[in-house]
C-alpha positions as CSV (number, residue, x, y, z in Angstrom):
1,M,0.0,0.0,0.0
2,V,2.9,2.4,0.8
3,E,4.4,1.6,-2.6
4,A,1.2,2.2,-4.4
5,A,0.6,5.5,-2.6
6,F,4.1,6.7,-3.4
7,R,3.7,5.9,-7.1
8,A,0.2,7.4,-7.4
9,I,1.1,10.7,-5.6
10,H,4.3,11.0,-7.7
11,E,2.4,10.4,-11.0
12,H,-0.8,12.4,-10.5
13,G,-0.8,14.1,-7.1
14,N,-3.1,11.9,-5.0
15,F,-3.7,8.4,-4.0
16,R,-7.2,6.8,-4.1
17,L,-7.5,3.7,-1.9
18,V,-10.5,1.5,-1.6
19,L,-10.7,0.0,1.9
20,A,-11.8,-3.5,2.8
21,G,-13.8,-4.3,5.9
22,G,-13.9,-7.4,8.1
23,R,-11.2,-8.5,10.6
24,T,-8.2,-9.2,8.4
25,P,-7.2,-5.7,7.3
26,R,-7.3,-4.1,10.7
27,A,-3.7,-4.9,11.5
28,A,-2.6,-3.4,8.2
29,Y,-4.5,-0.2,8.9
30,E,-3.0,0.1,12.4
31,L,0.4,-0.4,10.9
32,L,-0.2,2.4,8.3
33,A,-1.4,4.7,11.1
34,G,1.5,3.8,13.4
35,E,5.1,3.1,12.4
36,L,4.4,3.6,8.7
37,R,2.5,6.9,9.0
38,D,5.4,9.0,7.8
39,E,5.8,6.9,4.7
40,V,2.6,8.3,3.1
41,D,1.6,11.9,2.4
42,W,-1.8,11.5,3.9
43,R,-2.9,15.0,2.8
44,R,-3.0,13.5,-0.7
45,V,-5.1,10.4,0.1
46,S,-8.8,9.8,-0.6
47,L,-10.4,6.7,1.0
48,F,-13.4,4.8,-0.4
49,F,-15.1,1.6,0.8
50,G,-15.6,-1.6,-1.2
51,D,-18.6,-2.6,0.9
52,E,-20.5,-1.8,4.1
53,R,-23.0,-3.3,6.4
54,C,-26.4,-1.5,6.6
55,V,-25.9,-0.4,10.1
56,P,-25.1,3.1,11.7
57,P,-21.5,4.2,11.6
58,E,-21.0,3.7,15.4
59,D,-22.3,0.0,15.2
60,D,-19.7,-2.7,16.0
61,A,-20.5,-4.3,12.6
62,S,-19.7,-1.1,10.7
63,N,-16.7,-1.3,8.3
64,Y,-16.4,2.4,8.6
65,R,-16.2,2.2,12.4
66,M,-13.3,-0.3,12.1
67,A,-11.5,1.9,9.6
68,R,-12.1,5.0,11.6
69,E,-10.7,3.4,14.8
70,A,-7.7,1.8,13.2
71,L,-6.8,4.4,10.5
72,I,-8.9,7.5,10.0
73,A,-9.0,8.8,13.6
74,P,-5.3,8.1,14.5
75,L,-4.2,9.9,11.3
76,K,-6.7,12.7,11.9
77,L,-7.9,12.5,8.3
78,P,-10.5,15.1,7.4
79,N,-14.1,14.1,6.5
80,S,-13.4,15.4,3.0
81,A,-10.8,12.6,2.5
82,V,-13.2,9.8,3.4
83,R,-16.0,8.7,1.1
84,R,-18.0,6.3,3.2
85,M,-21.1,4.3,2.4
86,A,-24.1,5.5,4.4
87,G,-25.1,2.3,6.1
88,E,-27.6,4.0,8.3
89,V,-30.0,5.2,5.6
90,T,-32.4,3.3,3.4
91,P,-30.2,0.7,1.6
92,D,-31.4,1.4,-1.9
93,N,-30.9,5.2,-1.4
94,A,-27.5,4.6,0.1
95,A,-26.4,2.5,-2.9
96,A,-27.7,5.1,-5.3
97,E,-25.8,7.8,-3.5
98,Y,-22.6,5.9,-3.5
99,D,-23.1,5.0,-7.2
100,V,-23.1,8.8,-7.9
101,E,-19.9,9.2,-5.8
102,L,-18.2,6.4,-7.8
103,R,-19.3,7.9,-11.1
104,R,-17.7,11.2,-10.2
105,A,-14.5,9.3,-9.4
106,R,-14.5,7.6,-12.7
107,E,-15.3,10.7,-14.6
108,D,-12.5,12.5,-12.9
109,R,-9.9,9.9,-13.7
110,Q,-9.4,6.5,-15.4
111,P,-8.9,4.2,-13.7
112,A,-10.7,5.7,-10.8
113,F,-8.7,4.1,-8.1
114,D,-5.0,3.3,-7.5
115,L,-5.5,0.4,-5.2
116,V,-8.5,-1.7,-4.2
117,L,-7.9,-3.7,-1.0
118,L,-10.1,-6.8,-0.6
119,G,-10.5,-9.7,1.8
120,M,-12.1,-13.1,1.1
121,G,-14.6,-15.2,3.1
122,P,-14.5,-19.0,3.6
123,E,-17.0,-19.4,0.8
124,G,-15.0,-17.2,-1.6
125,H,-17.0,-14.0,-1.3
126,T,-15.2,-10.7,-1.5
127,A,-16.5,-7.2,-0.7
128,S,-20.2,-8.2,-0.3
129,L,-20.2,-10.2,-3.5
130,F,-21.3,-13.7,-2.4
131,P,-21.5,-16.8,-4.6
132,G,-24.7,-16.7,-6.7
133,S,-25.3,-13.0,-6.1
134,P,-27.0,-11.1,-8.9
135,A,-24.6,-8.3,-8.2
136,L,-21.9,-10.4,-9.9
137,E,-23.7,-9.9,-13.2
138,E,-24.4,-6.2,-12.8
139,T,-22.8,-4.3,-15.6
140,H,-24.3,-0.8,-15.2
141,K,-24.6,0.1,-11.6
142,L,-21.4,0.7,-9.6
143,A,-22.9,0.2,-6.1
144,V,-25.9,-1.9,-5.1
145,H,-27.8,-3.1,-2.1
146,V,-27.5,-6.8,-1.6
147,V,-29.0,-9.4,0.8
148,V,-26.3,-11.9,1.8
149,P,-26.2,-15.2,3.7
150,A,-24.4,-13.7,6.7
151,E,-25.2,-11.2,9.5
152,P,-26.0,-8.5,9.0
153,A,-27.8,-9.6,5.8
154,D,-28.4,-6.2,4.3
155,R,-25.3,-4.7,2.8
156,L,-23.9,-2.3,0.3
157,T,-21.2,-3.3,-2.2
158,M,-19.3,-2.1,-5.1
159,T,-20.0,-4.1,-8.2
160,P,-17.4,-5.8,-10.4
161,T,-17.8,-2.9,-12.8
162,A,-16.7,-0.5,-10.1
163,L,-13.9,-2.7,-8.8
164,A,-12.5,-3.1,-12.2
165,S,-11.7,0.6,-12.4
166,T,-8.4,0.3,-10.6
167,R,-4.7,0.1,-11.3
168,Q,-4.3,-2.8,-8.9
169,I,-6.2,-5.1,-6.6
170,L,-4.7,-6.5,-3.4
171,F,-6.2,-9.4,-1.5
172,L,-5.4,-10.0,2.1
173,V,-6.4,-13.6,3.1
174,S,-5.7,-15.3,6.4
175,G,-6.8,-18.3,8.3
176,S,-7.3,-22.1,7.7
177,D,-11.0,-21.6,7.1
178,K,-10.1,-19.8,3.8
179,A,-7.8,-22.6,2.5
180,D,-10.4,-24.5,0.4
181,A,-11.8,-21.4,-1.2
182,L,-8.3,-19.9,-1.9
183,A,-7.2,-23.1,-3.6
184,E,-10.4,-22.9,-5.8
185,V,-9.7,-19.2,-6.6
186,F,-6.5,-20.2,-8.3
187,K,-8.1,-22.9,-10.5
188,D,-8.7,-21.9,-14.1
189,G,-12.3,-20.9,-14.7
190,S,-13.2,-20.6,-11.1
191,E,-16.5,-18.7,-10.6
192,L,-16.0,-17.9,-7.0
193,P,-16.5,-14.1,-6.5
194,A,-12.9,-13.6,-5.4
195,A,-11.7,-15.4,-8.5
196,V,-14.0,-13.3,-10.8
197,V,-12.9,-10.1,-9.2
198,S,-9.2,-11.1,-9.4
199,R,-9.5,-11.2,-13.2
200,L,-10.7,-7.6,-13.4
201,A,-7.4,-5.9,-12.9
202,P,-3.7,-6.7,-12.1
203,T,-4.0,-8.5,-8.8
204,R,-1.7,-9.6,-5.9
205,F,-2.6,-12.0,-3.1
206,L,-1.0,-11.6,0.3
207,V,-1.8,-14.8,2.3
208,D,-0.6,-16.5,5.4
209,E,0.5,-20.2,5.5
210,E,-2.8,-21.5,6.9
211,A,-4.8,-19.9,4.1
212,A,-2.3,-21.1,1.4
213,A,-2.1,-24.7,2.7
214,R,-4.1,-26.2,-0.2
215,V,-3.1,-23.9,-3.1
216,G,-1.7,-26.1,-5.8
217,S,-3.1,-29.3,-4.3
């Protein structure tokens, strides 16, 4: 992430980063806000979100709350630098509002983002794109409301069309419960959401030994 920020700021003056939610990226955010904070010119960074739970921003399940606690607040980033999904409003309205935000980003620059950070679930979902989700086939909308087989069920997510507008995708995957899905992702023709998204742009996977245990088997 530091390397991507340096390159983006050098080339066009700012760094647009799409944040992932869930548990895995928190340590990375804390590292960026801690010992690596001077490695990035945070005045030139804009943060977006790949997905959000339909909960208020102070809720324990909120991706924004996690990012705020681990990254945004410690760095004292201004509100103008953070484009969050409004999980507290009517889901369809929130998705429509974020769709407008993403369209502005794409109109301003192509690709819209410098780095999209993503995680992966045990069943191969990424962002809030779960196996079988109609959102995987969405080609016009950039953000949609989805109902997923997890709690909380109502969520907002970028679509593959939005996620494709990036210079690079970076997956962070950890834990033995991800091993089967990660092995499937690397098989030719895999239709798991993480595999589909990984083919949208240049992609790197950073995984721990437990998650990688079955890759190639």
